[in-house]
Structures are given as structure tokens and as C-alpha cells.
C-alpha positions, 0 to 999 in steps of 0.5 A, a space after each residue: 638894187 634895194 638901196 637904189 630903190 630906197 634912195 629914189 623914194 623921196 622923188 616919188 613923194 614930191 608932187 606937181 604944183 597942180 596935183 595939190 593946188 588949184 591955180 584958179 583959186 587965188 587967195 590973199 593972206 594978211 597976218 603975222 608969222 606964227 612959225 617958219 619950218 625949213 624942211 625938205 621937200 618944201 619950207 612952210 610959213 605958218 601965218 596967223 590971220 583973222 580967219 585962223 592959222 594958215 600953212 603956206 608952202 614955199 620952195 625947198 630950203 636950198 631953193 630959198 637960199 639960192 634966191 637969197 633967203 635965210 632962216 632969219 628973214 621971217 621971224 615970229 610976229 612979223 607982219 606979212 602979206 601973201 598972194 597964194 593959191 589954195 590947196 585942193 583938199 586941205 583947209 587953210 593951206 596954200 602955195 605962195 606966189 608972192 610974199 611981202 613984209 615991211 614993204 619989201 617983196 621977199 618972194 614971188 612966182 614959181 621956181 627960178 624967179 627972184 624979186 
């Protein structure tokens, strides 16, 4: 019984999009990739902009791989433009809706959509 509870803990940690992010507060971020973190439950892209460094949530690593991404698609120093929605509580934090680099759309929408 304890094992089943412990295995279910990651499910409780995951959040719905609207619990953390405000769909009515879009933002466009343009800058360079500071770093990319591939971790569960979501990968994060850290972007250096004129207003400072932003943390941008994207899908889970397994979801990104299914959509054709790899760890090497974005590198530190790459110039990117991100259409996102702002976090409700955390400053300089957003959830990506669209990511473009070098004129190529790398990511858009929520789960299940591919460029």
C-alpha cells in the first residue's frame, strides 16, 4: 500500500496549465538561449532578454522527443523568439505557445500539436 502511494506522488505534483499560467496574459520574448533543462515533468528553456533572464516551460522531455525535438536543437547562444503566456505568481516565468529560431518554428501550441 505504501509503495502504491509513493509511486503516485509525481501525479499530484503535476499541475494544470491554468493553475499556474494566465491564458489572458500573453508575452513575446526575444533573446538568446542561456540554458535548456531537460527534466520531468517539464523541460525549461532559460532565455536572456533585454529585461533579464526568463524561465520558459515547455513539454516533458518524452513529449518533446515524440514531436521531433532533441537535446541538441537549442544551444546556448541561439537567438529565439517565444510566444508564451505569463505565470500567475512567478516573475519572469512563462509557458511556451510558440518557439521560433533561425526562421524555423520549433514548437507551438499545447500537447499534441506539431509544426
